[in-house]
C-alpha positions as CSV (number, residue, x, y, z in Angstrom):
1,M,142.2,-127.8,103.8
2,V,143.5,-126.5,100.5
3,R,146.4,-124.1,101.3
4,F,145.9,-120.5,100.3
5,P,148.6,-117.8,100.5
6,S,148.2,-114.4,102.0
7,V,145.9,-111.9,100.3
8,A,148.8,-109.8,99.2
9,L,150.6,-112.7,97.5
10,R,147.3,-114.0,96.0
11,Y,146.5,-110.8,94.3
12,G,150.1,-110.1,93.3
13,V,150.1,-113.4,91.5
14,L,146.7,-112.8,89.9
15,V,147.7,-109.3,88.5
16,A,151.0,-110.7,87.1
17,I,149.2,-113.6,85.3
18,V,146.4,-111.5,84.0
19,A,148.6,-108.7,82.7
20,S,150.9,-111.3,81.1
21,I,148.1,-112.7,78.8
22,G,146.7,-109.3,78.0
23,V,143.4,-109.5,79.8
24,L,143.8,-106.1,81.4
25,T,146.3,-103.2,81.5
26,A,146.4,-100.1,83.6
27,C,145.0,-97.9,80.7
28,T,142.4,-100.3,79.4
29,P,138.8,-99.0,79.8
30,P,136.6,-101.4,81.8
31,I,134.5,-104.1,80.2
32,A,130.8,-103.4,80.1
33,P,129.0,-104.1,83.4
34,Q,126.4,-106.2,81.5
35,L,129.1,-108.8,80.8
36,T,128.9,-111.5,83.6
37,R,131.1,-114.2,82.0
38,R,134.0,-113.3,79.9
39,P,134.0,-114.8,76.4
40,Y,135.6,-118.3,76.2
41,L,135.9,-120.9,73.4
42,T,134.7,-124.5,73.0
43,D,134.2,-126.9,70.1
44,L,137.3,-126.3,68.1
45,V,136.7,-128.6,65.2
46,G,138.1,-128.1,61.8
47,R,137.5,-124.5,60.8
48,S,134.8,-124.0,63.4
49,V,134.8,-122.8,67.0
50,E,132.1,-121.8,69.5
51,V,132.2,-118.5,71.4
52,N,130.4,-118.5,74.7
53,W,129.8,-115.7,77.2
54,A,127.1,-114.5,79.7
55,T,125.3,-111.3,80.4
56,D,122.6,-109.7,82.5
57,T,119.1,-109.9,81.1
58,S,118.9,-106.3,79.9
59,N,118.8,-107.3,76.2
60,T,117.5,-110.4,74.4
61,V,119.8,-109.9,71.3
62,A,123.5,-110.7,71.2
63,S,126.2,-111.4,68.6
64,A,129.8,-112.3,68.0
65,S,132.0,-110.8,65.3
66,W,135.2,-112.1,63.8
67,G,138.0,-111.4,61.4
68,A,141.2,-112.9,60.1
69,V,144.6,-111.8,61.6
70,D,146.6,-110.2,58.8
71,A,150.4,-110.5,58.0
72,T,151.2,-107.6,60.3
73,G,149.3,-109.1,63.2
74,G,146.4,-106.7,62.9
75,C,142.8,-107.9,63.0
76,T,139.4,-106.3,62.5
77,P,136.3,-108.4,63.4
78,T,133.7,-107.3,60.8
79,N,131.8,-110.6,60.2
80,V,128.8,-110.8,62.5
81,V,127.1,-114.0,63.8
82,S,123.9,-114.0,65.9
83,A,124.0,-115.7,69.3
84,A,121.6,-118.1,70.9
85,R,120.7,-117.7,74.6
86,T,119.9,-119.9,77.5
87,S,118.5,-118.6,80.8
88,I,120.6,-119.4,83.8
89,T,120.7,-118.4,87.5
90,V,123.8,-117.7,89.5
91,G,122.9,-117.5,93.1
92,T,119.6,-115.6,92.9
93,T,120.6,-113.6,89.8
94,S,119.0,-114.3,86.4
95,E,121.4,-114.2,83.5
96,Y,121.7,-115.2,79.8
97,Q,124.3,-117.7,78.7
98,W,125.1,-117.0,75.0
99,K,126.8,-119.1,72.3
100,A,127.7,-118.3,68.7
101,T,129.3,-120.7,66.2
102,L,132.1,-119.2,64.0
103,S,132.4,-121.0,60.7
104,L,135.7,-119.8,59.2
105,P,136.8,-119.8,55.6
106,A,140.4,-121.2,56.1
107,S,142.7,-122.5,58.7
108,G,144.7,-119.8,60.5
109,R,144.5,-117.1,63.2
110,Y,141.4,-115.1,63.9
111,C,140.1,-112.5,66.4
112,Y,136.6,-112.0,67.8
113,R,134.5,-109.7,69.9
114,V,131.1,-110.1,71.6
115,A,128.2,-107.7,71.8
116,L,124.9,-107.3,73.6
117,G,122.6,-105.5,71.2
118,S,124.8,-102.8,69.8
119,L,127.0,-102.6,73.0
120,D,130.6,-103.9,72.6
121,L,131.0,-105.9,75.8
122,L,134.8,-105.9,75.8
123,G,135.0,-102.1,76.0
124,G,138.5,-100.9,75.0
125,E,140.2,-104.3,75.3
126,A,141.9,-105.8,72.4
127,S,140.1,-108.6,70.5
128,P,141.1,-112.1,71.7
129,I,143.0,-114.1,69.1
130,F,142.8,-117.9,68.6
131,T,144.1,-120.5,66.1
132,T,141.9,-122.9,64.3
133,Q,142.2,-126.7,64.9
134,V,145.1,-128.6,63.3
135,P,143.6,-129.9,60.0
136,A,142.6,-133.5,60.1
137,G,145.3,-135.7,58.7
138,A,148.0,-133.0,58.8
139,S,151.5,-133.9,60.0
140,D,151.9,-130.7,62.1
141,T,153.5,-130.9,65.5
142,Y,151.2,-129.4,68.2
143,S,150.3,-129.6,71.9
144,F,147.1,-130.0,73.9
145,A,146.6,-129.9,77.6
146,V,144.7,-132.2,80.0
147,L,143.2,-130.9,83.2
148,G,140.9,-132.6,85.8
149,D,139.0,-132.1,89.0
150,W,139.0,-128.4,89.3
151,G,136.8,-125.5,90.2
152,L,136.9,-125.1,94.0
153,T,136.9,-122.0,96.1
154,D,137.7,-121.5,99.8
155,A,135.7,-119.6,102.4
156,S,136.8,-116.3,100.8
157,G,135.9,-117.4,97.3
158,D,139.6,-117.8,96.3
159,N,141.9,-120.6,95.2
160,A,145.5,-119.4,94.5
161,D,146.7,-122.9,93.5
162,T,144.2,-122.9,90.6
163,T,145.0,-119.3,89.7
164,R,148.7,-120.1,89.4
165,L,148.0,-123.4,87.5
166,L,145.7,-121.7,85.0
167,G,148.3,-119.0,84.5
168,Q,150.9,-121.6,83.6
169,L,148.4,-123.2,81.3
170,A,147.7,-119.9,79.5
171,G,151.3,-119.7,78.5
172,S,151.8,-123.4,77.7
173,G,151.5,-123.2,73.9
174,A,148.6,-125.7,73.9
175,R,146.2,-125.6,71.0
176,F,143.3,-126.7,73.1
177,V,142.4,-128.3,76.5
178,V,140.5,-131.5,77.4
179,S,139.0,-131.8,80.9
180,V,138.7,-135.3,82.4
181,G,135.7,-134.4,84.6
182,D,134.5,-132.9,87.8
183,N,134.4,-129.3,86.6
184,G,133.1,-127.2,89.5
185,Y,132.7,-128.2,93.1
186,P,130.7,-129.4,95.0
187,S,127.8,-130.0,92.6
188,G,128.7,-128.4,89.3
189,S,125.9,-125.9,89.6
190,Q,125.7,-122.6,87.8
191,T,126.5,-120.9,91.1
192,N,129.6,-123.1,91.5
193,Y,130.6,-122.0,88.0
194,G,129.6,-118.5,88.8
195,D,130.4,-115.2,87.1
196,L,132.5,-112.0,87.4
197,Q,130.2,-110.5,90.0
198,H,129.6,-113.2,92.6
199,H,132.5,-114.1,95.0
200,A,132.1,-116.5,97.9
201,K,132.7,-120.1,99.1
202,D,131.8,-122.6,96.4
203,T,130.9,-119.7,94.1
204,S,132.5,-118.5,90.8
205,A,135.1,-121.2,90.9
206,I,135.3,-121.4,87.1
207,F,134.1,-118.1,85.6
208,G,135.4,-115.9,88.4
209,S,138.0,-113.4,87.2
210,A,140.9,-115.3,88.7
211,F,140.1,-118.6,87.0
212,W,139.0,-119.6,83.4
213,P,139.0,-116.0,82.2
214,L,142.8,-116.2,82.4
215,V,142.7,-119.0,79.7
216,G,139.5,-119.4,77.9
217,S,139.4,-116.5,75.5
218,R,142.2,-118.0,73.4
219,L,142.3,-121.7,74.5
220,P,139.2,-123.8,73.6
221,M,138.0,-126.4,76.1
222,F,136.5,-129.9,75.5
223,I,134.7,-131.2,78.6
224,T,134.5,-134.7,79.9
225,P,131.6,-135.2,82.3
226,G,132.2,-136.3,85.9
227,N,130.2,-137.4,88.9
228,H,130.3,-133.8,90.3
229,G,127.7,-132.0,88.2
230,F,126.1,-135.2,87.0
231,S,122.7,-134.3,88.3
232,S,122.6,-130.5,87.7
233,G,121.1,-128.6,84.8
234,S,117.8,-128.1,83.0
235,A,115.3,-130.6,81.8
236,T,117.0,-131.1,78.5
237,R,120.7,-130.4,79.1
238,S,123.2,-130.7,82.0
239,T,124.9,-127.6,83.3
240,E,128.1,-128.8,81.6
241,Q,126.3,-129.1,78.3
242,I,124.9,-125.6,78.6
243,N,128.3,-124.0,79.7
244,W,130.6,-126.1,77.4
245,P,128.7,-126.8,74.2
246,Q,130.4,-129.0,71.6
247,D,127.7,-128.9,68.9
248,V,129.9,-129.5,65.9
249,A,132.0,-132.3,67.5
250,V,128.8,-134.1,68.6
251,S,127.1,-133.7,65.2
252,T,130.1,-134.6,63.0
253,S,130.9,-137.7,65.0
254,G,127.3,-138.9,65.5
255,G,127.8,-138.5,69.3
256,R,125.4,-137.5,72.0
257,A,124.9,-134.4,74.3
258,V,121.4,-134.5,75.9
259,R,119.7,-135.4,79.1
260,E,117.7,-138.6,79.0
261,T,116.1,-141.1,81.3
262,Y,118.2,-143.9,82.8
263,C,116.1,-146.7,84.3
264,C,116.9,-148.7,86.5
265,V,120.3,-150.4,86.5
266,N,121.2,-152.3,89.7
267,G,118.0,-151.2,91.4
268,T,118.7,-147.4,90.9
269,T,115.9,-145.0,90.8
270,S,114.7,-143.8,87.4
271,A,116.3,-140.4,86.7
272,S,117.2,-137.9,84.0
273,Y,121.0,-137.8,83.5
274,P,123.3,-136.4,80.9
275,S,124.5,-138.6,78.0
276,E,127.7,-137.0,76.5
277,W,130.1,-138.6,74.2
278,Y,131.7,-137.5,71.0
279,A,135.0,-137.5,68.9
280,F,137.0,-135.0,66.9
281,D,140.2,-135.0,64.9
282,A,143.3,-132.9,65.3
283,G,146.3,-133.6,62.9
284,N,147.0,-137.3,62.8
285,A,145.0,-138.2,65.9
286,R,141.4,-138.8,66.9
287,Y,140.1,-137.8,70.3
288,Y,137.4,-139.7,72.1
289,V,135.6,-137.8,74.9
290,L,133.5,-140.4,76.9
291,S,131.1,-140.7,79.8
292,A,132.3,-142.9,82.7
293,D,130.4,-141.4,85.6
294,W,127.4,-141.9,87.8
295,A,125.3,-140.0,90.4
296,D,126.8,-140.6,93.9
297,S,123.3,-140.4,95.4
298,N,121.6,-143.1,93.3
299,V,123.5,-146.3,93.6
300,G,120.8,-148.8,94.3
301,S,122.2,-152.3,95.1
302,G,125.4,-151.6,93.1
303,T,128.2,-149.0,93.3
304,V,128.9,-146.0,91.2
305,Y,131.4,-148.0,89.2
306,S,129.0,-150.9,88.6
307,D,126.1,-148.6,87.8
308,D,128.2,-146.6,85.3
309,Y,129.2,-149.9,83.6
310,A,125.7,-151.1,83.4
311,A,124.4,-147.8,82.0
312,H,127.3,-146.8,79.8
313,W,129.7,-149.7,79.0
314,A,128.0,-153.1,79.0
315,P,128.2,-154.4,75.4
316,G,125.1,-153.2,73.5
317,T,124.6,-150.0,75.5
318,P,124.3,-146.8,73.3
319,Q,127.7,-145.4,74.2
320,Y,129.5,-148.7,73.8
321,A,127.8,-149.3,70.4
322,W,128.7,-145.8,69.2
323,L,132.3,-146.1,70.3
324,Q,132.7,-149.5,68.7
325,A,131.4,-148.2,65.4
326,D,133.4,-145.0,65.4
327,L,136.6,-146.8,66.2
328,A,136.0,-149.3,63.4
329,A,135.4,-146.4,61.0
330,H,138.7,-144.7,61.9
331,P,141.3,-147.6,61.9
332,A,144.3,-145.4,61.1
333,G,146.2,-142.7,63.1
334,L,146.7,-142.1,66.8
335,K,143.8,-142.3,69.2
336,F,143.4,-140.8,72.6
337,A,140.5,-141.5,75.1
338,F,139.3,-139.2,77.9
339,F,136.9,-140.4,80.7
340,H,136.4,-139.6,84.3
341,Y,136.6,-142.9,86.3
342,P,140.1,-144.2,86.4
343,L,141.1,-147.5,84.8
344,Y,143.9,-147.8,87.3
345,S,144.4,-145.8,90.5
346,D,146.4,-146.1,93.7
347,Q,144.2,-143.6,95.6
348,K,142.3,-145.6,98.3
349,A,138.9,-143.8,98.1
350,Q,138.9,-143.3,94.3
351,N,140.5,-146.5,93.3
352,S,140.7,-148.5,90.1
353,D,137.5,-149.1,88.3
354,T,137.7,-152.8,87.7
355,Y,134.3,-152.7,85.8
356,L,136.1,-150.8,83.0
357,Q,139.0,-153.3,82.8
358,G,139.4,-156.4,80.7
359,A,138.7,-157.5,77.2
360,G,134.9,-157.4,77.6
361,S,134.7,-153.8,78.7
362,L,136.0,-150.3,77.8
363,E,139.6,-151.2,78.2
364,G,139.4,-154.1,75.8
365,L,137.4,-152.2,73.2
366,L,139.9,-149.4,73.2
367,A,143.0,-151.7,73.1
368,A,141.5,-153.8,70.3
369,N,141.2,-150.6,68.2
370,H,144.7,-149.3,68.9
371,V,143.9,-146.5,71.3
372,S,147.3,-145.1,72.3
373,L,146.7,-143.5,75.7
374,A,143.8,-142.9,78.1
375,F,143.5,-139.9,80.5
376,N,141.3,-140.1,83.6
377,G,140.4,-138.0,86.7
378,H,138.3,-138.7,89.8
379,A,141.3,-139.3,92.1
380,H,142.9,-136.0,93.1
381,I,146.5,-137.1,92.4
382,Y,148.9,-137.6,89.6
383,E,149.6,-141.1,88.4
384,R,151.1,-142.8,85.4
385,N,150.2,-146.4,84.7
386,V,152.0,-148.8,82.5
387,P,150.3,-151.6,80.4
388,T,149.4,-154.6,82.6
389,G,149.6,-157.1,79.8
390,P,148.3,-157.8,76.3
391,G,145.1,-155.8,75.5
392,T,146.1,-152.9,77.7
393,F,147.9,-149.6,77.2
394,P,149.4,-146.7,79.3
395,S,147.0,-144.5,81.2
396,Y,147.1,-141.4,83.3
397,V,145.2,-140.1,86.3
398,T,145.3,-136.3,86.3
399,G,143.1,-135.0,89.0
400,G,145.2,-132.2,90.3
401,G,143.4,-129.2,88.8
402,G,142.5,-127.5,92.0
403,G,140.1,-129.8,94.0
404,L,141.1,-130.9,97.5
405,L,144.2,-133.1,97.1
406,Q,144.4,-136.8,98.2
407,P,147.2,-139.2,99.1
408,V,148.4,-142.2,97.1
409,G,149.6,-145.7,98.0
410,E,147.5,-146.3,101.1
411,S,146.2,-149.7,99.9
412,P,149.2,-150.2,98.8
413,C,151.1,-149.2,95.6
414,H,150.6,-151.6,92.7
415,A,152.9,-152.8,90.0
416,F,150.9,-151.0,87.3
417,D,151.7,-147.7,89.0
418,A,155.0,-146.4,87.5
419,Y,154.9,-143.0,89.0
420,A,152.4,-141.3,91.4
421,I,152.3,-138.4,93.8
422,G,149.7,-137.3,96.2
423,W,149.2,-135.0,99.2
424,S,147.2,-135.3,102.5
425,P,145.7,-132.0,103.5
426,T,144.9,-133.2,107.0
427,K,148.5,-134.5,107.7
428,S,150.3,-132.0,105.4
429,T,152.4,-134.8,104.0
430,G,153.2,-136.0,100.6
431,S,153.0,-139.6,99.3
432,R,154.4,-141.5,96.4
433,C,154.3,-144.7,94.4
434,G,156.7,-146.2,91.8
435,A,159.7,-144.1,90.8
436,A,158.4,-140.8,92.3
437,T,159.8,-138.9,95.2
438,A,157.2,-137.8,97.8
439,P,156.3,-134.1,97.3
440,S,157.4,-131.7,100.0
441,S,154.4,-129.4,99.5
442,A,151.0,-129.4,97.9
443,D,152.0,-127.1,95.1
444,H,154.0,-129.9,93.5
445,V,150.8,-132.0,93.1
446,Y,148.5,-129.4,91.5
447,H,149.2,-129.9,87.9
448,Y,148.0,-130.3,84.3
449,L,149.5,-132.4,81.4
450,L,150.9,-130.9,78.3
451,V,150.8,-133.5,75.5
452,T,152.8,-132.9,72.4
453,V,152.1,-134.8,69.2
454,S,154.9,-135.0,66.6
455,G,154.2,-137.7,64.1
456,T,154.1,-141.0,66.0
457,T,156.0,-139.5,69.0
458,V,153.8,-138.3,71.8
459,T,155.4,-136.6,74.8
460,V,153.5,-136.2,78.0
461,T,154.8,-133.4,80.3
462,P,153.2,-133.0,83.7
463,T,153.5,-129.4,84.8
464,D,152.8,-128.1,88.3
465,E,151.4,-124.7,89.4
466,Y,154.9,-123.1,89.4
467,G,155.8,-124.4,85.9
468,R,158.0,-127.2,87.2
469,T,157.9,-130.3,85.0
470,F,158.2,-133.9,86.2
471,D,157.9,-137.5,85.0
472,V,158.2,-136.5,81.3
473,I,157.7,-139.5,79.1
474,A,158.0,-139.7,75.3
475,Y,156.0,-142.6,73.6
476,T,156.5,-144.0,70.1
477,L,153.0,-144.9,69.1
478,G,151.1,-146.0,66.0
């Protein structure tokens, strides 16, 4: 079981974190009851960002407004943008999911608000402030965060480990976040994602007040799809594509974000699944968000790894062809890749995906085009892997975002594994590989990665839910 502290401690931590980032204060009037998901950001590309939120169905018109932060720190959002809506259901409650794209005149800091009809949904709260993306080609030093395998609540609808971790992330100084998949357990449904009103097991594990609202109003998210949530959604879009739209990133990179028919690799049943892959630029780096996942319930005569390879990564498949062309079109600069299934893993159940390895698969394609680092999830551990030879590169498994943790090194530790930690909830014991020390408690394993880019120096700083850092590595790349 995931360990959860006492109720008093849990809510004491939550109030401290929420107050520290300005989400509420004792004197702040309440938000409008029509607001069901607090506003959060996606698709931070160039001078564009997407604002997302959800409401009840009392009005069919909504909007976002924005303004520039002035030299004194003041900001008045006077520019209004209409929002588009999608009907969703949380539990048995019908809601509207909204999105509005802000196209901004210059790089810098901006504030925004959201409205339903003429009703300001944020009440007396201050307008959230965010910073535009690092301009493509700029030499600025900046940080981004990587998070994976998160969005789980216990029988009471809580998860104090995730609350603490997201509180640390909110104050990290990251410009944006990239998820490496499995966003919402167990199925990535709209009920698992939830809202501000519903609170129960496997409910509101993302948009409940203790979770992404601590982070998302100021810190944009790019989502990598995973196997959890692979089959959920509407006829045209997955739940992740509805909740985390990346419209500008997809369109400007020629990527894809739709549901389409996959038939019938390795004897699998024909089914409608999400296709999602795209790229974007920040400073001197290009970011590749890729699909390496498959439905656990539809394996045919293969495995989820072999089915994913046949559908997504065999040479000539649409994603492989797109990635090959985009890498060739962007030969210079740093490159980072994000995908769910791990290239290398010392977790016994979620082990290395050998179908992605080698010169003829994803690993070889990335290496031949000078990709610097890969970030994966799926295994609920932390692991840093070193290159295994020519045509390989360092990779990370960062699956400690809040899902049920797992041990490492059971089968056994491998030479590629330079540092790994895991935790067995059933045995309440830590485990390790490489240069790591076995953790004494689970709170050392719940983590995110803070990645700082400074010219050709890239520093990866794993950070746990109490803000403790470990296995900090600086790479000279390029």
